[in-house]
Structure formats: structure tokens, C-alpha cells
C-alpha positions as MATLAB code, in Angstrom:
seq = 'MVEKPIFPLLLSMIGATLVIISGLVIVAFITLISVSALIMEEVIGEIPIIGSISAYLVGLVFEEIIISLAVFGICPIVIGILMFIGAVIMNSTNKSRVKRGSIIVIIFSIIAVFLGGGFYIGSILGIIGGILGLVWKPSKAVLPPPPSY';
ca = [
     -26.133  -32.155   49.514;
     -23.137  -29.977   48.659;
     -21.219  -28.448   51.521;
     -20.228  -24.781   51.629;
     -18.278  -22.824   54.257;
     -21.368  -21.240   55.829;
     -19.866  -20.125   59.160;
     -16.813  -18.388   57.627;
     -19.118  -16.850   55.032;
     -21.474  -15.442   57.680;
     -18.651  -14.074   59.832;
     -17.086  -12.372   56.806;
     -20.396  -10.880   55.680;
     -21.233   -9.597   59.164;
     -17.752   -8.069   59.417;
     -18.103   -6.431   55.988;
     -21.516   -5.057   56.927;
     -20.131   -3.551   60.139;
     -17.258   -1.944   58.215;
     -19.729   -0.402   55.743;
     -21.974    0.837   58.579;
     -19.026    2.416   60.400;
     -18.016    4.206   57.197;
     -21.572    5.521   56.763;
     -21.649    6.729   60.375;
     -18.367    8.586   59.869;
     -19.628   10.177   56.635;
     -22.825   11.279   58.381;
     -20.884   12.710   61.325;
     -18.445   14.633   59.139;
     -21.319   15.946   57.010;
     -23.057   17.150   60.170;
     -19.892   18.940   61.283;
     -19.452   20.624   57.907;
     -23.081   21.799   57.815;
     -22.798   23.203   61.336;
     -19.563   24.972   60.325;
     -21.404   26.593   57.419;
     -24.179   27.740   59.726;
     -21.639   29.150   62.170;
     -19.910   30.987   59.325;
     -23.208   32.624   58.396;
     -23.944   33.627   61.990;
     -20.460   34.829   62.926;
     -19.727   36.242   59.475;
     -21.847   39.280   60.218;
     -19.493   40.413   63.004;
     -16.649   42.363   61.263;
     -13.410   41.239   62.937;
     -14.594   37.875   64.201;
     -16.217   37.187   60.837;
     -12.971   37.462   58.884;
     -11.128   35.268   61.385;
     -13.902   32.679   61.360;
     -14.005   32.638   57.550;
     -10.298   31.815   57.539;
     -10.730   29.100   60.179;
     -13.758   27.607   58.417;
     -11.696   27.442   55.218;
      -9.033   25.481   57.071;
     -11.645   23.252   58.670;
     -13.251   22.429   55.320;
      -9.952   21.266   53.841;
      -9.433   18.912   56.746;
     -13.063   17.793   56.629;
     -12.742   16.776   53.000;
      -9.510   14.865   53.677;
     -10.928   13.114   56.731;
     -14.158   12.348   54.864;
     -12.170   10.630   52.137;
      -9.849    8.697   54.420;
     -12.030    7.790   57.373;
     -15.443    7.748   55.729;
     -15.306    6.650   52.129;
     -12.377    4.239   52.438;
     -14.147    1.984   54.983;
     -17.203    1.869   52.738;
     -15.111    0.763   49.749;
     -13.137   -1.692   51.884;
     -16.366   -3.119   53.311;
     -17.764   -3.615   49.815;
     -14.574   -5.407   48.767;
     -14.771   -7.588   51.901;
     -18.365   -8.424   50.991;
     -17.287   -9.374   47.457;
     -14.618  -11.645   48.945;
     -17.266  -13.250   51.158;
     -19.512  -13.853   48.144;
     -16.580  -15.500   46.349;
     -16.199  -17.756   49.405;
     -19.753  -19.036   48.870;
     -18.647  -21.953   46.750;
     -18.029  -25.660   46.936;
     -14.742  -25.197   45.075;
     -11.901  -25.068   47.625;
      -9.733  -22.779   45.481;
     -12.555  -20.208   45.200;
     -13.095  -20.365   48.943;
      -9.360  -19.796   49.441;
      -9.319  -16.812   47.052;
     -12.317  -15.220   48.733;
     -10.791  -15.811   52.157;
      -7.550  -14.104   51.148;
      -9.505  -11.095   49.822;
     -11.469  -10.862   53.079;
      -8.325  -11.142   55.233;
      -6.393   -8.508   53.262;
      -9.169   -5.924   53.385;
      -9.984   -6.727   57.021;
      -6.380   -5.993   57.982;
      -6.520   -2.706   56.057;
      -9.818   -1.864   57.793;
      -8.213   -2.351   61.221;
      -6.053    0.718   60.625;
      -9.120    2.797   59.766;
     -11.152    1.563   62.714;
     -13.364   -0.295   60.281;
     -16.489   -1.880   61.639;
     -15.866   -0.412   65.071;
     -12.903   -2.857   65.125;
     -15.325   -5.755   65.648;
     -16.069   -5.874   61.912;
     -12.391   -6.156   61.092;
     -11.864   -8.864   63.689;
     -14.870  -10.840   62.423;
     -13.564  -10.493   58.870;
     -10.134  -11.781   59.847;
     -11.621  -14.724   61.766;
     -14.016  -15.536   58.905;
     -11.181  -15.354   56.389;
      -8.954  -17.629   58.444;
     -11.779  -20.126   58.914;
     -12.353  -20.008   55.160;
      -8.672  -20.731   54.523;
      -8.662  -23.809   56.726;
     -12.098  -25.027   55.596;
     -12.228  -28.475   54.034;
     -15.352  -30.103   52.742;
     -16.203  -33.221   54.648;
     -15.668  -36.415   52.751;
     -18.823  -38.038   51.559;
     -19.517  -41.202   53.456;
     -20.354  -43.970   51.048;
     -23.041  -46.366   52.099;
     -21.787  -49.836   52.898;
     -22.000  -52.285   50.048;
     -25.113  -54.385   50.113;
     -24.703  -57.764   51.711;
     -26.229  -60.763   49.943;
];
């Protein structure tokens, strides 16, 4: 039976999944805020003085919403997908492929730390899985003893 780095692979995949989920939660939250801002603009927009002030403020809010959506929402999703690809590359019996996949997972896990990726647990699991993948060595096959005559 061929040996693969199952434990590092699972840790990396769980970390990548958490990073993707955190990115989706952030996108959903920012979308909810932007929809509520649009509703507030419609409600307050009918009041003359307050309406013009709120339209200006909502315009400012939307610019920041789009920037924060891109940085804190979409980036973790992309980083999580790249971590997952690195974990899939780790699923090999070839030590050099495992090493390449581990390096990919570690690099994107470190980047995800700065974005709060995976509620920080996903990033930590990715780093641990990547390190375990780097130090992984297949066990040497034990040859059966020669037959005695």
C-alpha cells in the first residue's frame, strides 16, 4: 500500500475550508450592510435636508463597502481556494510534490493570517498542515525476512 501524507492533507484542507467560509461570511455581512444602506437611503431620502446629507454619506459608505468587500471578503475566498489547491497537490506519494504543495499552503496561510482568514484557526491549521507536509517522509517498506531453508 502506498503511503500519503493524510494528516497534513486533512489539516490543510480543513484550514482552506475555514478560510473560504470566513470569506463567504464577510461577503454576506457586507452585502447585508449595503442593502440596508440602500433601504435607509430610500427612507431618509424623502426628508429634504437630511436626505441630501444621507445621500452624500451613503455614497461615501458604498465606496468603502466595495473596497472592504474586495479586500476582506473576496481575497480570503481566493486565498482559501489556492490553499485547497496546494493541499490537493500534497496528496501524492512523490515527496517533491508534497513539498511543493506544502509550500503553497504555508505561503497562502501566512497571507490569510493578515486578513483574519478562517477565523484565524483556518490559517493556523494551514500553517501546521503545511509544516507537517514539509517534514513528512514516507516510511521505508519493511522487506520480509529471507526464507530459511
